[in-house]
N, C-alpha and C positions, 0 to 999 in steps of 0.2 A: 472373337471369343469374349464373352462377358465376364467382368470382374467384379468382384463383391467387396465392399467396404467391411471394415469390422464391425459396424454397426449391425450392418445386414447378418452377419456371420453370428453374432450375439442372439439377435432376434430370433433368428432361426434356432439354435440350439437352445434357447429357452421354452421353446414349444414342446420339446420333448425331453422330459426328465430322464436322468440316467437311472438305470437298474442297479440298485447296490446290492441286492440279495435275491437270488432266483431260486425255488424250491422245483425239483424236477423228480417226479413220482411215476414210477412203471407200474406194468399191469401184473397180472397174474391170477385173474380169476377171484374166486373165494379165498384161497390160499394166501394169493398176494394181498388182497385186503388184510387179511388177520396179520399179515406179516408187517406191512406198512404202518397198520394202526398200532401194533406192538413198538415199533421202532421208533414213530413218532411220538408216542407216549413217553418212551425212556428218554429221548431227546429233549422233550420238554421238561421233564422232571429232572434233567441235569441241567437245565439253566438256557438251553439252546431256544431263542424265541422264534421259531419257525411261523407262529401266527403274524408277524411282521414283516414277513417278505413281500418283496415289491412286486414280485411276479411269481405264480404257482402255476405250475404246468404240469398236467399228467394224462395218461394214456389208460383207458380202461379202469381198472380198480384205483389206479392211482389218480384218474379224473375224479373218481366219487371220492376217496379220502381228501383230494386236495380241495375241492369245492366245500365239503364239511368243515375243513379245517379254516377255510377263508370266511365261511359265513359264521364260525364260531358254535359249529352243531356237532362236532365230533366228538362221541362220549369214549372219552380217554379210560374211564373207569371200568367200563364193560365193552372192551374192544371185540368185534365178531370173531369168532372161532372158524377154525378150517373145519370142513366139512368132515363127517365122521365116516361116510360110506362112500365108495369109489367103485365105477364100474371099469373092470379092465376091458378096453376096447381091441387090446391086441390078443385076448383069446380066441380060440377057434371055437368056443363052446357057448357063444353068444346066443341067446334065443331069438325069435324074430321081434319080440317086444323092445328088445334092446338093438335090433339092427336098423341101420338107416335104409337098407335094400329090401323091399318087399317083393 
């Protein structure tokens, strides 16, 4: 078994900086994108410095919002709105143009 000296341990830990603040964002399509934009806008307005997160992780809509936040391109004054029109796929009255099965 190999033993490490204290200087070797310090050298290894210096290469990997510790994450102090991580922002994790979920998905949710267009509605999730609108919801996340509103949430982030309000948090930033209240003084939470999300842009300074050491790590930003997101899935689906969260990855889009997270990358825009990290790049500084997220438009907080004009967040995306939720879609106005929905298709009820549970309805038995779907036309062939809405159906995946032809």
